[in-house]
C-alpha positions in Angstrom: 126.5 287.4 90.5 126.3 284.1 89.6 128.4 281.8 87.5 126.6 283.2 84.0 127.6 286.6 85.1 123.9 287.6 86.1 123.8 289.9 89.2 120.6 288.8 91.7 119.6 290.3 95.2 121.3 289.0 98.1 118.9 287.6 101.0 118.3 289.9 103.8 121.3 288.4 106.2 123.9 288.6 103.9 123.2 292.4 104.4 123.1 293.1 108.2 125.4 292.1 110.8 126.1 288.8 111.8 128.7 287.4 114.3 128.1 284.2 113.1 128.6 280.5 114.9 132.4 280.5 116.1 132.9 284.3 114.7 132.3 283.1 111.1 130.5 286.1 108.9 127.5 285.2 106.8 129.4 286.2 104.0 133.1 285.5 103.1 135.3 287.9 101.6 137.7 286.2 98.9 137.4 282.8 100.9 137.8 284.6 104.5 134.9 284.5 106.9 136.2 284.7 110.2 138.4 288.3 109.7 138.0 289.5 106.5 140.3 292.5 106.1 140.8 295.6 103.4 143.2 293.2 101.6 140.5 290.7 100.9 137.9 293.6 99.7 140.7 295.3 97.2 141.3 291.4 95.8 137.9 291.3 95.6 137.4 294.7 93.6 140.5 293.8 91.4 138.7 290.7 90.5 135.7 292.4 89.5 137.9 294.7 87.1 137.7 297.7 89.6 139.9 300.5 89.3 142.3 300.4 92.5 141.4 304.2 92.7 137.5 303.5 92.6 138.3 300.4 95.3 139.8 302.8 97.7 137.0 305.4 96.8 134.3 302.9 98.1 136.4 301.4 101.4 137.1 305.1 102.2 133.5 306.0 101.9 132.3 302.6 103.7 134.5 303.8 106.9 133.3 307.7 106.6 129.4 305.9 107.4 131.0 303.2 109.9 132.0 306.8 111.7 128.3 307.2 112.2 127.4 304.1 113.6 126.8 304.8 117.0 124.6 307.7 116.7 122.4 306.1 114.0 121.9 303.3 116.0 120.7 305.2 118.9 118.7 307.2 117.0 117.0 304.0 115.5 116.6 302.2 119.1 119.1 299.6 118.5 119.6 297.8 121.4 122.6 299.0 123.4 124.2 295.5 124.0 123.9 295.5 119.6 125.5 298.9 119.4 128.8 297.7 121.4 128.8 294.0 119.8 129.1 295.8 116.6 130.9 299.3 117.9 133.5 296.4 118.6 133.4 294.5 115.5 134.0 298.0 113.4 137.0 299.1 115.9 138.4 295.4 115.5 138.4 295.9 111.2 140.8 299.0 111.4 
């Protein structure tokens, strides 16, 4: 969303995994790029006027989906190196 409240599609690199330079992510969450945590996502959701219940549901749904990462990655021929890299990042965020 821009400063006028208008939504626009994000560039593709904002939607994919990136370890970024020096461990920084492509997209920061509430100013945190190196190690965004659930608390940053909650703060972001609250700033967007989402209810705590909805924020928690979205986070839970996302975690549930991430639990299927390895199988989906293998099915879609993601390299073993990238599967391991992304799996480690997912596990570090829990």
